[in-house]
N, C-alpha and C positions, 0 to 999 in steps of 0.2 A: 547538451547531454540536459536530466530533468537531474533538481534536487532539494533537497526540503532545508527550510533550517531547521533544526532541532528545536530553540528557545523560540522563534515564530514565527510557528506554520503556514497564519492564515488559514487556520481548518482549526474546526473543536475535537475538545481534548481526546472524545472517544471516533472520534476518523482518525485522529492523529494517530493515535494507541493503534487501532484495526489496520490501519498505514503500516505501520514501522514492523510490528507484528506479523503481515502479509510481508514488507520487501527480507524482514528476517526469516522469515521458515520457505523463501520462494529457492528458486535454481540459478537466481537472476547470478550472473557471472563477476561481470564488472562493476561490482559499488565497493563502498572506497570504508564497509566493511570490515572486519578479518571475518571469520567462521566463526570462530567460538567465542568473537562477540559478540554474532547473532541469536548462537544456541541463549548464550546468559543470559539475550535481551529475553526472546522468549522463555526461556524454565525459569524468570523470576519473573514474572510476570502469567507467567497458565500459574505456580505454586500463589500466586495472591491471586485468586480469583476458583481454587480448584484445592482437593483434596488427594486425590492421584495425585503422580508424582506422574512430570511430561510423559507425553506419546513420545517412544522414539521411532513409531513408522511417520516417513517424512507428507501423505495424505491426513492425517490423524491428528497434526502439530499445526490445529486450528485454534486461533485463541476465542473464547464466545462468549464473551460479556453480559448475557444478557442473568447469567447469573447473578452480578455484582452488583455491588454499590459506585453512590459517586463520593465517596473512600476507597473503596476498593479500586474503582478509574482515578484516582488521584495518586496516589499508593503507584496505576501501572506510567501513568506521567512520570511521576519522580525518579523511579526507577529508573523507565530509557532514557530521558535526560542526568543522571545521575552515572552511568553508567558511560552513557557514551561520551561526556565532560571528562571523566575521565581515562578514556580511551584517547584523546584533544581530538574528536568529532564535533563542528558547532555546528558540522553541514555535513546528509545526506545528498551521494551523488552514485546515482547511477544511468546502467544507459544500458536499456530490453531493447532489441529490434523486434519492430510492429510482430504477431508470430500469423496465421495463416486464422479463422474459428473455433475455437470448438469445439462447435454443433454448426449444424445444419438450424437454417430459421424456421418462425414456427409452417407453416400451412399458411394463418389468417396475414401474416402479416407478409408472406412472399409481393402481394399483389405493388403494396404500398411502397415497399424495395423496387419494383422496376419501376414503380412511376417516380423514383427519386431516381432511379440510374438511368433514363429516359431525358431529366429534368435538369441534370449535371451529365455526362456523357466521359466527362474525363475521370481521371483522380486529381484530389489538387496537391499542387504541389508544397504549402505548407496548409497545416493543420492549425495551428495556432502561430502565430512566429514569435523568434526568441523573445524572453523581456518585456513580451508582453503583453493584456492582456486581455481574456478574452474578447470582442466587444460587448455591449448589456442590452439587449434587449428589450428596451420598455416601452 
């Protein structure tokens, strides 16, 4: 199952905040963060960025940090880490089965997709082996 170390996520702070807020608002059923805590994390980060209350409609619960500053980002990171730490969670662990594409490929991309399908006709068994970083292409 995928996981993310809360204190050493291996990604920039902006990506960390956006990723965690997306996990908190997703419909992922198998995650080690209770629904109430997920809601609290999103609502508190929302309040740091916006003056209006957090949206109730699930589709509108998207954190937009473009209006924020570096201080806002730092506050979101601190809020996420402190709330998770208070709950005894140091690593986020979730399981989300692969889903079908949500939209059709653009007409311009279809020839490339077809050529890739001819080069690699079989589905790969493993995309990224567990506990191994993807190979670097220097």
